[in-house]
C-alpha positions in Angstrom: 43.3 -35.3 -43.8 45.9 -35.9 -46.6 48.4 -33.6 -45.1 48.6 -35.5 -41.8 48.6 -38.9 -43.5 51.4 -37.9 -45.9 53.3 -36.3 -43.0 53.3 -39.5 -41.0 54.3 -41.6 -43.9 57.2 -39.3 -44.8 58.3 -39.1 -41.1 58.3 -42.9 -40.8 60.4 -43.3 -43.9 62.9 -40.5 -43.2 63.4 -41.4 -39.5 63.4 -45.2 -40.2 60.5 -45.8 -37.9 58.5 -48.1 -40.1 59.6 -51.2 -38.2 59.6 -49.6 -34.7 56.1 -48.2 -34.3 52.8 -49.6 -33.4 50.1 -47.9 -35.5 46.8 -47.1 -33.7 43.4 -46.5 -35.3 40.2 -44.9 -34.1 38.3 -47.8 -35.9 40.3 -50.7 -34.6 40.5 -52.1 -31.0 43.8 -51.4 -29.4 43.6 -53.4 -26.1 41.3 -55.9 -24.4 40.2 -53.4 -21.8 40.2 -49.6 -21.6 42.2 -48.1 -18.7 43.7 -44.8 -17.7 46.1 -43.9 -14.8 44.4 -40.7 -13.7 45.2 -38.9 -17.0 41.5 -37.9 -17.5 41.1 -34.3 -16.2 37.4 -34.0 -17.2 34.8 -36.3 -18.7 31.2 -35.4 -19.5 28.7 -36.1 -22.2 30.3 -33.6 -24.7 34.0 -33.7 -24.2 36.9 -35.5 -22.5 40.0 -33.6 -21.3 43.3 -35.4 -21.1 45.9 -33.7 -18.8 49.2 -33.1 -20.4 51.3 -33.3 -17.2 52.6 -29.8 -17.6 50.2 -28.5 -15.0 51.6 -30.6 -12.2 53.8 -27.8 -10.8 51.1 -25.1 -11.0 50.6 -23.5 -7.6 53.8 -25.0 -6.2 55.4 -21.7 -5.4 52.3 -20.3 -3.7 51.9 -23.6 -1.7 55.5 -23.6 -0.5 55.3 -20.0 0.6 52.1 -20.5 2.5 53.4 -23.6 4.2 56.6 -21.8 5.3 54.7 -18.7 6.6 52.2 -21.0 8.3 54.8 -22.8 10.3 56.7 -19.6 11.0 53.4 -18.2 12.5 53.0 -21.3 14.7 56.5 -21.0 16.0 56.2 -17.3 16.6 52.7 -17.6 18.2 54.2 -17.4 21.8 54.8 -13.7 21.0 51.0 -13.2 21.3 51.3 -13.6 25.1 53.9 -10.8 25.3 52.6 -7.3 25.9 53.0 -5.0 22.9 53.9 -7.8 20.5 50.4 -8.7 19.2 50.3 -5.8 16.7 53.8 -6.6 15.5 52.9 -10.2 15.1 49.9 -9.6 12.9 51.6 -6.8 10.9 54.6 -9.0 10.1 52.6 -12.1 9.1 49.9 -10.0 7.4 52.7 -8.7 5.1 54.1 -12.2 4.5 50.7 -13.7 3.7 49.9 -10.7 1.5 53.0 -11.6 -0.5 51.8 -15.2 -0.8 48.4 -13.9 -2.0 50.1 -11.8 -4.7 52.0 -14.9 -5.8 48.7 -16.7 -5.9 47.3 -14.1 -8.2 50.3 -14.2 -10.5 50.2 -18.0 -10.8 46.4 -17.9 -11.5 46.8 -15.2 -14.1 49.7 -16.8 -16.0 48.7 -19.0 -18.9 47.7 -22.5 -17.9 48.9 -25.6 -19.7 45.8 -26.7 -21.8 44.7 -30.3 -21.9 44.1 -32.4 -25.0 40.3 -32.3 -25.7 38.3 -35.0 -27.4 34.9 -33.7 -28.5 32.2 -36.3 -29.1 29.7 -34.0 -30.7 32.0 -32.8 -33.5 34.2 -35.9 -33.4 37.4 -33.8 -33.3 40.6 -33.5 -31.1 41.7 -30.1 -30.0 44.8 -28.7 -28.4 45.8 -25.1 -27.9 49.3 -23.7 -27.3 48.9 -20.1 -26.3 47.2 -18.5 -29.4 47.9 -21.5 -31.6 45.0 -23.8 -32.1 45.5 -27.4 -33.4 43.0 -30.0 -34.3 42.3 -33.2 -36.2 39.0 -35.1 -37.1 38.8 -38.1 -34.9 38.0 -40.4 -37.8 41.2 -39.3 -39.6 43.4 -39.3 -36.5 46.9 -40.7 -36.9 48.4 -42.1 -33.7 51.2 -44.4 -32.8 53.3 -45.9 -30.0 57.0 -46.3 -29.9 59.0 -48.0 -27.2 62.5 -46.9 -26.4 65.2 -48.0 -24.0 67.5 -45.5 -22.4 70.6 -46.5 -20.6 72.6 -44.1 -18.2 75.2 -44.6 -15.5 72.8 -43.2 -13.0 69.5 -45.0 -13.5 70.6 -48.0 -15.6 68.2 -49.2 -18.3 64.9 -47.3 -18.5 62.1 -48.3 -20.9 59.7 -45.7 -22.1 56.7 -45.9 -24.5 55.4 -42.7 -26.1 51.9 -42.4 -27.3 51.5 -39.6 -29.9 48.9 -38.2 -32.2 49.4 -35.7 -35.1 47.4 -32.5 -35.2 47.3 -29.6 -37.7 47.2 -25.9 -36.9 43.9 -24.3 -37.6 43.9 -22.4 -40.9 47.6 -23.2 -41.3 47.4 -27.0 -42.2 51.1 -27.0 -43.4 52.1 -26.8 -39.6 51.8 -30.2 -38.0 52.7 -31.2 -34.5 53.2 -34.6 -32.8 51.4 -34.4 -29.4 52.2 -36.6 -26.5 48.9 -38.0 -25.0 50.5 -39.5 -21.9 53.9 -39.2 -20.2 56.1 -42.0 -21.6 58.2 -42.7 -18.4 57.3 -45.9 -16.8 54.7 -46.8 -19.4 54.6 -50.0 -21.4 53.0 -50.5 -24.8 50.2 -52.4 -23.0 49.3 -49.5 -20.7 49.5 -46.9 -23.5 47.3 -49.2 -25.7 44.8 -49.4 -22.9 44.7 -45.6 -22.7 44.1 -45.3 -26.4 41.3 -47.9 -26.0 39.8 -45.7 -23.3 39.7 -42.7 -25.6 38.3 -44.9 -28.4 35.6 -46.2 -26.2 34.7 -42.7 -25.2 34.4 -41.5 -28.8 32.9 -44.6 -30.3 30.7 -46.2 -27.6 29.5 -43.2 -25.6 30.6 -41.0 -22.7 30.0 -43.7 -20.0 31.3 -47.2 -20.1 32.5 -49.9 -17.6 35.9 -51.4 -17.1 35.4 -53.7 -20.0 34.4 -50.9 -22.4 30.7 -51.8 -22.4 28.4 -48.8 -22.6 26.5 -47.6 -19.5 23.2 -45.8 -19.4 24.1 -43.8 -16.3 27.0 -41.5 -15.6 30.1 -42.8 -13.8 31.8 -39.4 -13.9 32.6 -39.3 -10.2 34.2 -42.7 -10.3 36.3 -41.7 -13.3 37.5 -38.4 -11.9 38.2 -39.5 -8.3 41.5 -41.0 -9.4 42.9 -37.9 -11.0 46.6 -37.6 -10.3 46.4 -33.8 -10.3 44.9 -33.7 -6.8 47.7 -33.7 -4.2 46.1 -33.1 -0.8 44.3 -36.4 -0.4 45.1 -38.0 2.9 42.3 -40.6 2.4 43.8 -41.9 -0.8 47.3 -41.9 0.7 46.1 -44.0 3.7 44.3 -46.4 1.4 47.4 -46.8 -0.7 49.6 -47.4 2.3 47.1 -50.0 3.6 47.2 -51.8 0.3 51.1 -51.8 0.4 51.1 -53.3 3.9 48.6 -55.9 2.8 50.9 -56.9 -0.1 53.9 -56.9 2.2 55.7 -54.0 0.6 55.5 -51.6 3.7 55.7 -51.9 7.4 53.6 -50.0 10.0 56.6 -47.8 10.7 56.9 -46.9 7.1 53.2 -46.1 6.9 53.4 -43.8 10.0 56.5 -42.0 8.5 54.6 -41.3 5.2 51.5 -40.2 7.0 53.5 -37.7 9.2 55.3 -36.5 6.0 51.9 -35.9 4.3 50.5 -34.1 7.3 53.6 -31.8 7.4 53.2 -30.8 3.7 49.4 -30.8 3.7 49.2 -27.0 3.9 51.4 -26.7 0.8 49.5 -29.4 -1.2 46.1 -28.0 -0.2 47.0 -24.4 -1.4 48.5 -25.9 -4.6 45.3 -27.8 -5.3 43.2 -24.6 -4.8 45.6 -22.6 -7.0 45.5 -25.2 -9.8 41.7 -25.4 -9.6 41.2 -21.7 -9.9 43.8 -21.4 -12.7 42.1 -24.3 -14.6 38.6 -22.7 -14.4 40.0 -19.4 -15.6 41.8 -21.1 -18.5 38.6 -22.9 -19.5 36.8 -19.5 -19.8 39.6 -17.4 -21.2 42.3 -19.4 -23.0 40.3 -21.8 -25.2 39.5 -20.4 -28.7 36.0 -19.2 -29.0 35.3 -21.8 -31.7 36.3 -24.6 -29.3 34.2 -23.2 -26.5 31.1 -23.0 -28.7 31.5 -26.6 -29.9 31.9 -27.9 -26.4 28.5 -26.6 -25.4 25.6 -29.1 -25.4 23.7 -26.9 -27.8 26.8 -25.6 -29.8 27.6 -26.0 -33.5 28.2 -29.5 -34.8 30.5 -28.4 -37.6 34.1 -29.4 -37.4 37.0 -27.0 -37.6 38.1 -29.1 -40.5 34.8 -28.4 -42.2 35.4 -24.6 -41.8 38.9 -25.1 -43.5 37.4 -27.1 -46.3 34.9 -24.3 -46.9 37.8 -21.9 -47.1 39.6 -24.1 -49.7 42.5 -25.0 -47.4 42.3 -28.8 -48.1 42.5 -30.7 -51.3 40.0 -33.4 -52.1 42.6 -36.1 -52.1 41.1 -39.6 -51.7 44.4 -41.5 -52.1 44.9 -44.5 -49.8 46.6 -44.0 -46.5 50.1 -45.5 -46.5 50.3 -48.3 -43.9 53.1 -48.5 -41.4 54.4 -51.8 -40.3 53.7 -52.7 -36.7 56.0 -54.9 -34.7 
């Protein structure tokens, strides 16, 4: 895609990034092993969805309201023993939980932050922002990492490493966006390179592979998705994490008990938030993705790329010029 390649070269020169970025390639190994910190939202034989992080707060308002109303109902439950108060109790809390249900519907019906989708069948990357559809062929993808150091009087020095990829808007190739593939906070170049290697293994070696990037003949989807950071109500995972912290000497038994009690108190809110997020995500999958993307994500769907459709419409020049290289530090 000459437009994206030229855009990145111009951006590097104008912003003075040539000596500050690490260029990544779909054809070149980025790390010794693939790894992802729960960023993968879905992975199957056709596509992989990478969560953007913007969906973390989805369902938060509904969950908070249900938790408050739930504890109010518990505190007010002695009124059920008083004559003539039963009807008032159920009417009052019926109205409150009705308000929470309306909030649930609003959160589900509002647009859901879409993930970044990697399609193995068409070898393309997709992203959709409301009605704007962006894409890039995997083989022509331009991605890079940049490490920055931010110093404030509140947090001191903080290092961040961004991992970004360039995409063009469908049928408007002059519009290019730089999309974050993972949150940069707390990430090192090594971790971001391992995430890119994970994506590269998925696209190049097959949908299933082990911790060393070697292809597997059977699905390990459940193992991959069990560590999704999007799920909040998971007492089993919390307890496992606390046990590991105690074994490493980071926490005491008292600290573990405190956090378990804290998780139990907020469990109703987190459970409702998980349900709201799951329903909103399923609705977005059916209604928000462009029809062309949904078709190409079916096992029996078209194998033509969106880029091929654009070429057929004369939107791209046949420019075989060499891709400008960017110096890596």
